[in-house]
A tleap script that builds the chain and sets N, CA, C and O, in Angstrom:
source leaprc.protein.ff14SB
mol = sequence {
  NMET GLU ASN HIE ALA ARG PRO LEU ASP ALA
  LEU ASN ALA ALA ARG GLY LYS GLN VAL LEU
  VAL GLN LEU LYS ASN GLY ALA THR MET THR
  GLY LYS LEU LYS ALA PHE ASP ILE HIE ILE
  ASN THR VAL LEU ASP ASP ALA GLN GLU THR
  GLY LYS ASP GLY GLU LYS ARG THR LEU GLY
  THR ALA PHE LEU ARG GLY ASP THR ILE VAL
  PHE ILE SER PRO CALA
}
set mol.1.N position { -17.420 -13.762 -6.268 }
set mol.1.CA position { -17.313 -12.349 -6.886 }
set mol.1.C position { -18.095 -12.295 -8.133 }
set mol.1.O position { -18.313 -13.329 -8.764 }
set mol.2.N position { -18.553 -11.084 -8.545 }
set mol.2.CA position { -19.400 -11.000 -9.759 }
set mol.2.C position { -18.590 -11.188 -11.162 }
set mol.2.O position { -17.376 -10.986 -11.182 }
set mol.3.N position { -19.183 -11.515 -12.142 }
set mol.3.CA position { -18.593 -11.580 -13.352 }
set mol.3.C position { -18.282 -10.308 -14.081 }
set mol.3.O position { -19.180 -9.546 -14.441 }
set mol.4.N position { -17.030 -10.081 -14.297 }
set mol.4.CA position { -16.710 -8.915 -14.823 }
set mol.4.C position { -16.038 -8.922 -16.278 }
set mol.4.O position { -15.137 -9.711 -16.563 }
set mol.5.N position { -16.539 -8.001 -17.153 }
set mol.5.CA position { -15.965 -8.129 -18.586 }
set mol.5.C position { -14.473 -7.906 -18.755 }
set mol.5.O position { -13.820 -8.474 -19.630 }
set mol.6.N position { -13.963 -7.051 -17.875 }
set mol.6.CA position { -12.437 -6.598 -18.018 }
set mol.6.C position { -11.917 -6.669 -16.841 }
set mol.6.O position { -12.617 -6.426 -15.858 }
set mol.7.N position { -10.486 -7.045 -16.707 }
set mol.7.CA position { -9.888 -7.159 -15.355 }
set mol.7.C position { -9.947 -5.969 -14.637 }
set mol.7.O position { -9.953 -6.072 -13.410 }
set mol.8.N position { -9.995 -4.765 -15.180 }
set mol.8.CA position { -10.117 -3.416 -14.262 }
set mol.8.C position { -11.410 -3.475 -13.647 }
set mol.8.O position { -11.523 -3.045 -12.499 }
set mol.9.N position { -12.413 -3.954 -14.257 }
set mol.9.CA position { -13.646 -4.020 -13.721 }
set mol.9.C position { -13.741 -4.685 -12.315 }
set mol.9.O position { -14.402 -4.194 -11.400 }
set mol.10.N position { -13.010 -5.869 -12.213 }
set mol.10.CA position { -12.840 -6.426 -11.013 }
set mol.10.C position { -12.074 -5.578 -9.924 }
set mol.10.O position { -12.269 -5.699 -8.715 }
set mol.11.N position { -11.332 -4.855 -10.405 }
set mol.11.CA position { -10.405 -3.995 -9.351 }
set mol.11.C position { -11.334 -2.909 -8.778 }
set mol.11.O position { -11.501 -2.654 -7.585 }
set mol.12.N position { -11.985 -2.236 -9.980 }
set mol.12.CA position { -12.962 -1.277 -9.701 }
set mol.12.C position { -13.957 -1.659 -8.675 }
set mol.12.O position { -14.312 -0.839 -7.828 }
set mol.13.N position { -14.424 -2.864 -8.708 }
set mol.13.CA position { -15.554 -3.432 -7.751 }
set mol.13.C position { -14.865 -3.723 -6.451 }
set mol.13.O position { -15.588 -4.036 -5.505 }
set mol.14.N position { -13.506 -3.661 -6.264 }
set mol.14.CA position { -12.840 -3.862 -5.068 }
set mol.14.C position { -12.410 -2.573 -4.275 }
set mol.14.O position { -12.007 -2.574 -3.112 }
set mol.15.N position { -12.557 -1.493 -5.072 }
set mol.15.CA position { -12.264 -0.069 -4.673 }
set mol.15.C position { -12.992 0.184 -3.283 }
set mol.15.O position { -14.206 0.021 -3.160 }
set mol.16.N position { -12.255 0.549 -2.359 }
set mol.16.CA position { -12.833 0.763 -0.951 }
set mol.16.C position { -12.972 -0.365 -0.051 }
set mol.16.O position { -13.562 -0.247 1.023 }
set mol.17.N position { -12.428 -1.506 -0.460 }
set mol.17.CA position { -12.640 -2.680 0.252 }
set mol.17.C position { -11.140 -3.319 0.569 }
set mol.17.O position { -10.174 -2.952 -0.101 }
set mol.18.N position { -11.029 -4.139 1.459 }
set mol.18.CA position { -9.736 -4.807 1.972 }
set mol.18.C position { -9.295 -5.612 0.824 }
set mol.18.O position { -10.058 -6.381 0.240 }
set mol.19.N position { -7.999 -5.426 0.483 }
set mol.19.CA position { -7.409 -6.497 -0.633 }
set mol.19.C position { -6.135 -6.954 -0.023 }
set mol.19.O position { -5.626 -6.372 0.935 }
set mol.20.N position { -5.623 -8.010 -0.594 }
set mol.20.CA position { -4.310 -8.643 -0.478 }
set mol.20.C position { -3.576 -8.540 -1.759 }
set mol.20.O position { -4.037 -8.912 -2.838 }
set mol.21.N position { -2.413 -8.017 -1.581 }
set mol.21.CA position { -1.493 -7.986 -2.748 }
set mol.21.C position { -0.157 -8.667 -2.745 }
set mol.21.O position { 0.720 -8.323 -1.952 }
set mol.22.N position { 0.005 -9.598 -3.592 }
set mol.22.CA position { 1.318 -10.190 -3.436 }
set mol.22.C position { 2.422 -9.576 -4.245 }
set mol.22.O position { 2.223 -9.430 -5.451 }
set mol.23.N position { 3.474 -9.229 -3.760 }
set mol.23.CA position { 4.504 -8.650 -4.558 }
set mol.23.C position { 5.682 -9.532 -5.079 }
set mol.23.O position { 5.947 -10.610 -4.548 }
set mol.24.N position { 6.351 -9.050 -6.099 }
set mol.24.CA position { 7.294 -9.892 -6.667 }
set mol.24.C position { 8.444 -10.349 -5.663 }
set mol.24.O position { 8.946 -11.473 -5.639 }
set mol.25.N position { 8.739 -9.376 -4.918 }
set mol.25.CA position { 9.668 -9.659 -3.807 }
set mol.25.C position { 9.646 -10.786 -2.762 }
set mol.25.O position { 10.603 -11.107 -2.057 }
set mol.26.N position { 8.332 -11.382 -2.760 }
set mol.26.CA position { 7.712 -12.313 -1.849 }
set mol.26.C position { 6.979 -11.726 -0.614 }
set mol.26.O position { 6.463 -12.463 0.226 }
set mol.27.N position { 6.952 -10.402 -0.537 }
set mol.27.CA position { 6.152 -9.761 0.570 }
set mol.27.C position { 4.720 -9.800 0.069 }
set mol.27.O position { 4.385 -10.092 -1.080 }
set mol.28.N position { 3.812 -9.427 1.204 }
set mol.28.CA position { 2.399 -9.422 0.944 }
set mol.28.C position { 2.028 -7.972 1.620 }
set mol.28.O position { 2.589 -7.526 2.621 }
set mol.29.N position { 0.952 -7.300 0.871 }
set mol.29.CA position { 0.417 -6.081 1.468 }
set mol.29.C position { -0.938 -6.254 1.618 }
set mol.29.O position { -1.508 -6.855 0.708 }
set mol.30.N position { -1.677 -5.815 2.683 }
set mol.30.CA position { -3.068 -5.730 2.994 }
set mol.30.C position { -3.306 -4.314 3.058 }
set mol.30.O position { -2.420 -3.498 3.312 }
set mol.31.N position { -4.602 -4.002 2.811 }
set mol.31.CA position { -5.023 -2.611 3.003 }
set mol.31.C position { -6.401 -2.372 2.180 }
set mol.31.O position { -6.913 -3.229 1.460 }
set mol.32.N position { -6.914 -1.081 2.399 }
set mol.32.CA position { -8.301 -0.794 1.565 }
set mol.32.C position { -7.708 -0.114 0.339 }
set mol.32.O position { -6.872 0.790 0.338 }
set mol.33.N position { -8.292 -0.712 -0.715 }
set mol.33.CA position { -7.927 -0.337 -2.124 }
set mol.33.C position { -8.463 1.084 -2.423 }
set mol.33.O position { -9.677 1.247 -2.545 }
set mol.34.N position { -7.600 2.111 -2.545 }
set mol.34.CA position { -8.022 3.430 -2.609 }
set mol.34.C position { -8.055 3.895 -4.036 }
set mol.34.O position { -8.946 4.662 -4.401 }
set mol.35.N position { -7.119 3.465 -4.868 }
set mol.35.CA position { -7.031 4.007 -6.296 }
set mol.35.C position { -6.065 3.026 -6.998 }
set mol.35.O position { -5.297 2.348 -6.316 }
set mol.36.N position { -6.082 2.941 -8.267 }
set mol.36.CA position { -5.195 2.296 -9.184 }
set mol.36.C position { -5.404 2.945 -10.588 }
set mol.36.O position { -6.340 3.721 -10.778 }
set mol.37.N position { -4.589 2.641 -11.484 }
set mol.37.CA position { -4.486 3.152 -12.931 }
set mol.37.C position { -4.363 1.965 -13.760 }
set mol.37.O position { -4.349 0.817 -13.316 }
set mol.38.N position { -4.261 2.342 -15.176 }
set mol.38.CA position { -4.086 1.410 -16.160 }
set mol.38.C position { -2.958 0.490 -15.995 }
set mol.38.O position { -3.043 -0.645 -16.464 }
set mol.39.N position { -1.859 0.895 -15.341 }
set mol.39.CA position { -0.588 0.183 -15.246 }
set mol.39.C position { -0.641 -0.618 -13.840 }
set mol.39.O position { 0.359 -1.234 -13.471 }
set mol.40.N position { -1.722 -0.601 -13.128 }
set mol.40.CA position { -2.072 -1.357 -11.924 }
set mol.40.C position { -1.047 -0.660 -10.700 }
set mol.40.O position { -0.669 -1.267 -9.698 }
set mol.41.N position { -0.699 0.792 -11.056 }
set mol.41.CA position { -0.168 1.330 -9.904 }
set mol.41.C position { -1.161 1.563 -8.841 }
set mol.41.O position { -2.179 2.173 -9.169 }
set mol.42.N position { -1.040 1.204 -7.709 }
set mol.42.CA position { -2.165 1.078 -6.619 }
set mol.42.C position { -1.741 1.815 -5.301 }
set mol.42.O position { -0.617 1.762 -4.801 }
set mol.43.N position { -2.754 2.467 -4.848 }
set mol.43.CA position { -2.744 3.080 -3.631 }
set mol.43.C position { -3.631 2.317 -2.573 }
set mol.43.O position { -4.771 1.929 -2.825 }
set mol.44.N position { -2.988 2.138 -1.349 }
set mol.44.CA position { -3.623 1.442 -0.238 }
set mol.44.C position { -3.696 2.134 0.893 }
set mol.44.O position { -2.663 2.515 1.442 }
set mol.45.N position { -4.802 2.371 1.355 }
set mol.45.CA position { -4.915 2.829 2.715 }
set mol.45.C position { -4.974 1.916 3.896 }
set mol.45.O position { -5.537 0.828 3.781 }
set mol.46.N position { -4.391 2.314 5.106 }
set mol.46.CA position { -4.296 1.407 6.309 }
set mol.46.C position { -3.542 0.171 5.733 }
set mol.46.O position { -4.013 -0.963 5.822 }
set mol.47.N position { -2.368 0.439 5.147 }
set mol.47.CA position { -1.605 -0.567 4.553 }
set mol.47.C position { -0.732 -1.318 5.623 }
set mol.47.O position { -0.201 -0.654 6.513 }
set mol.48.N position { -0.562 -2.708 5.565 }
set mol.48.CA position { 0.267 -3.448 6.376 }
set mol.48.C position { 1.103 -4.423 5.422 }
set mol.48.O position { 0.603 -5.117 4.537 }
set mol.49.N position { 2.363 -4.364 5.728 }
set mol.49.CA position { 3.135 -5.168 4.797 }
set mol.49.C position { 3.784 -6.385 5.780 }
set mol.49.O position { 4.380 -6.193 6.840 }
set mol.50.N position { 3.525 -7.602 5.180 }
set mol.50.CA position { 4.088 -8.721 5.812 }
set mol.50.C position { 5.408 -9.233 4.866 }
set mol.50.O position { 5.304 -9.675 3.722 }
set mol.51.N position { 6.523 -9.083 5.536 }
set mol.51.CA position { 7.693 -9.653 4.596 }
set mol.51.C position { 7.750 -11.075 4.501 }
set mol.51.O position { 7.090 -11.814 5.232 }
set mol.52.N position { 8.634 -11.523 3.490 }
set mol.52.CA position { 8.682 -12.948 3.311 }
set mol.52.C position { 9.321 -13.706 4.545 }
set mol.52.O position { 9.321 -14.935 4.606 }
set mol.53.N position { 9.863 -12.897 5.522 }
set mol.53.CA position { 10.286 -13.523 6.692 }
set mol.53.C position { 9.377 -13.614 7.753 }
set mol.53.O position { 9.658 -14.196 8.801 }
set mol.54.N position { 8.049 -12.943 7.487 }
set mol.54.CA position { 6.736 -12.912 8.347 }
set mol.54.C position { 6.776 -11.697 9.254 }
set mol.54.O position { 5.933 -11.506 10.131 }
set mol.55.N position { 7.831 -10.856 8.995 }
set mol.55.CA position { 7.794 -9.682 9.937 }
set mol.55.C position { 6.786 -8.601 9.227 }
set mol.55.O position { 6.879 -8.260 8.048 }
set mol.56.N position { 5.785 -8.114 10.177 }
set mol.56.CA position { 4.971 -7.220 9.807 }
set mol.56.C position { 5.316 -5.800 10.018 }
set mol.56.O position { 6.056 -5.538 10.966 }
set mol.57.N position { 4.908 -4.905 9.308 }
set mol.57.CA position { 4.973 -3.461 9.376 }
set mol.57.C position { 3.692 -2.708 8.982 }
set mol.57.O position { 3.026 -3.079 8.015 }
set mol.58.N position { 3.364 -1.693 9.703 }
set mol.58.CA position { 2.194 -0.747 9.538 }
set mol.58.C position { 2.616 0.269 8.839 }
set mol.58.O position { 3.545 0.930 9.304 }
set mol.59.N position { 2.039 0.630 7.566 }
set mol.59.CA position { 2.736 1.633 6.644 }
set mol.59.C position { 1.617 2.925 6.420 }
set mol.59.O position { 1.935 3.994 5.901 }
set mol.60.N position { 0.301 2.605 6.904 }
set mol.60.CA position { -0.597 3.803 6.703 }
set mol.60.C position { -0.928 3.747 5.206 }
set mol.60.O position { -1.403 2.740 4.681 }
set mol.61.N position { -0.621 5.008 4.474 }
set mol.61.CA position { -1.103 4.948 2.999 }
set mol.61.C position { 0.197 4.558 2.239 }
set mol.61.O position { 1.293 5.050 2.506 }
set mol.62.N position { -0.037 3.556 1.191 }
set mol.62.CA position { 1.126 3.129 0.482 }
set mol.62.C position { 0.825 3.127 -1.029 }
set mol.62.O position { -0.254 2.760 -1.493 }
set mol.63.N position { 1.830 3.552 -1.729 }
set mol.63.CA position { 1.754 3.624 -3.224 }
set mol.63.C position { 2.610 2.337 -3.781 }
set mol.63.O position { 3.814 2.236 -3.544 }
set mol.64.N position { 1.920 1.417 -4.504 }
set mol.64.CA position { 2.628 0.281 -5.089 }
set mol.64.C position { 2.688 0.398 -6.538 }
set mol.64.O position { 1.652 0.604 -7.170 }
set mol.65.N position { 3.923 0.274 -7.171 }
set mol.65.CA position { 4.179 0.338 -8.567 }
set mol.65.C position { 3.547 -1.067 -9.065 }
set mol.65.O position { 3.685 -2.137 -8.474 }
set mol.66.N position { 2.795 -0.848 -10.319 }
set mol.66.CA position { 2.183 -1.954 -10.900 }
set mol.66.C position { 3.105 -3.096 -11.239 }
set mol.66.O position { 2.645 -4.237 -11.182 }
set mol.67.N position { 4.344 -2.907 -11.580 }
set mol.67.CA position { 5.127 -3.867 -12.193 }
set mol.67.C position { 5.864 -4.705 -10.957 }
set mol.67.O position { 6.616 -5.656 -11.170 }
set mol.68.N position { 5.551 -4.232 -9.704 }
set mol.68.CA position { 5.915 -5.100 -8.565 }
set mol.68.C position { 4.959 -6.101 -8.244 }
set mol.68.O position { 5.270 -7.107 -7.606 }
set mol.69.N position { 3.742 -5.858 -8.681 }
set mol.69.CA position { 2.625 -6.741 -8.225 }
set mol.69.C position { 2.497 -8.006 -8.953 }
set mol.69.O position { 2.794 -8.011 -10.148 }
set mol.70.N position { 2.067 -9.143 -8.347 }
set mol.70.CA position { 2.002 -10.427 -8.917 }
set mol.70.C position { 0.451 -10.688 -8.967 }
set mol.70.O position { 0.004 -11.246 -9.969 }
set mol.71.N position { -0.358 -10.337 -7.997 }
set mol.71.CA position { -1.707 -10.467 -7.765 }
set mol.71.C position { -2.486 -9.494 -6.786 }
set mol.71.O position { -1.913 -9.080 -5.778 }
set mol.72.N position { -3.661 -9.164 -7.049 }
set mol.72.CA position { -4.375 -8.483 -6.088 }
set mol.72.C position { -5.696 -9.336 -6.058 }
set mol.72.O position { -6.298 -9.736 -7.054 }
set mol.73.N position { -6.064 -9.559 -4.668 }
set mol.73.CA position { -7.186 -10.581 -4.248 }
set mol.73.C position { -8.118 -9.701 -3.159 }
set mol.73.O position { -7.645 -8.881 -2.373 }
set mol.74.N position { -9.450 -10.019 -3.272 }
set mol.74.CA position { -10.097 -9.536 -2.044 }
set mol.74.C position { -9.471 -10.296 -0.767 }
set mol.74.O position { -9.036 -11.447 -0.804 }
set mol.75.N position { -9.498 -9.477 0.344 }
set mol.75.CA position { -8.947 -10.059 1.605 }
set mol.75.C position { -9.781 -10.849 2.382 }
set mol.75.O position { -9.364 -11.346 3.428 }
savepdb mol mol.pdb
quit
């Protein structure tokens, strides 16, 4: 990944691409990063949730509160 001056620059570079989001409840979300704000509230398109039990759910468009996110990584 390119060198980014600020953390939001890295997220901006990932806009429109597949990302993996780890949540505080142990679940993970994958999807295409559509939008985010300064609080890291995030919108994913074609989102899929994998619960900590391994069960998968397809969600479509999903809004994630920034305070529930542990990390966001390119998928």
